[in-house]
C-alpha positions in Angstrom: 150.3 -158.8 -139.6 153.8 -160.2 -140.2 155.9 -161.4 -137.2 159.1 -159.6 -136.5 162.0 -162.0 -135.8 163.2 -162.1 -132.2 166.8 -160.6 -132.2 167.2 -161.0 -128.5 167.1 -164.8 -128.0 164.5 -167.1 -126.8 161.9 -168.6 -129.1 162.0 -172.1 -130.5 165.7 -172.6 -129.7 165.6 -171.6 -126.1 165.7 -175.1 -124.8 168.4 -176.1 -127.2 170.6 -173.2 -126.2 169.7 -173.6 -122.5 170.6 -177.3 -122.5 173.9 -176.6 -124.3 174.7 -173.9 -121.6 173.9 -176.3 -118.8 176.1 -179.0 -120.3 179.1 -176.8 -120.9 179.2 -174.6 -117.8 180.1 -175.3 -114.2 179.7 -172.9 -111.3 182.6 -174.3 -109.4 184.9 -173.9 -112.4 183.7 -170.3 -112.8 184.3 -169.6 -109.1 187.8 -171.1 -109.3 188.6 -169.0 -112.4 187.5 -165.9 -110.5 190.0 -166.7 -107.6 187.8 -168.5 -105.2 188.7 -171.9 -103.6 186.3 -174.8 -103.3 187.0 -177.0 -100.2 185.2 -180.2 -99.2 183.2 -180.2 -102.4 180.8 -177.4 -101.5 182.5 -174.8 -99.3 183.6 -171.6 -101.1 186.5 -169.5 -99.7 188.0 -166.2 -100.8 191.3 -165.1 -99.3 191.0 -168.0 -96.8 187.6 -166.7 -95.6 184.5 -168.9 -95.8 181.8 -167.1 -97.8 179.3 -169.7 -98.8 178.5 -172.9 -100.6 178.3 -174.0 -104.2 175.7 -176.8 -104.5 174.3 -178.7 -107.3 171.1 -180.7 -107.9 170.3 -183.2 -105.1 172.9 -181.8 -102.7 170.7 -178.7 -102.4 168.2 -180.6 -100.4 170.7 -182.5 -98.3 173.4 -180.0 -97.8 171.4 -176.8 -97.5 167.7 -177.4 -96.8 168.0 -180.3 -94.3 171.1 -178.8 -92.6 169.0 -175.6 -92.0 165.9 -177.5 -90.8 163.9 -176.7 -93.9 161.4 -179.2 -95.1 160.6 -178.3 -98.7 157.3 -180.1 -98.4 156.2 -177.3 -96.0 156.5 -174.9 -99.0 156.1 -176.9 -102.1 155.0 -180.4 -103.1 157.9 -180.9 -105.5 161.5 -181.5 -104.5 163.8 -178.5 -105.1 166.6 -179.5 -107.4 168.2 -176.4 -109.0 170.9 -177.2 -111.5 173.4 -175.2 -109.4 173.0 -172.8 -106.5 175.3 -170.5 -104.6 174.5 -169.9 -101.0 176.2 -166.7 -99.8 176.5 -167.1 -96.0 177.7 -163.5 -95.6 174.5 -162.0 -96.9 172.3 -165.1 -96.3 171.2 -165.1 -99.9 170.6 -168.1 -102.2 171.4 -167.6 -105.9 
């Protein structure tokens, strides 16, 4: 049975495209372009109202987890280092 090519992405180039995306995008830049203000490196404001934090890699553990009394080792044996994360303080949701 012949394989049908994947027209929707993924496959052998997923890592290549994903790496390119990670290297050329920045969450803070996208937030600024959308009208948000970034204060003190992590704090995100909209219309002068604090709405959350934009955090990258290592800062996730220090700025978010530790500050909220969360020890990642209680949940996982590996340190959590997302490329970027947005913590919405209004809805208490992490993206």
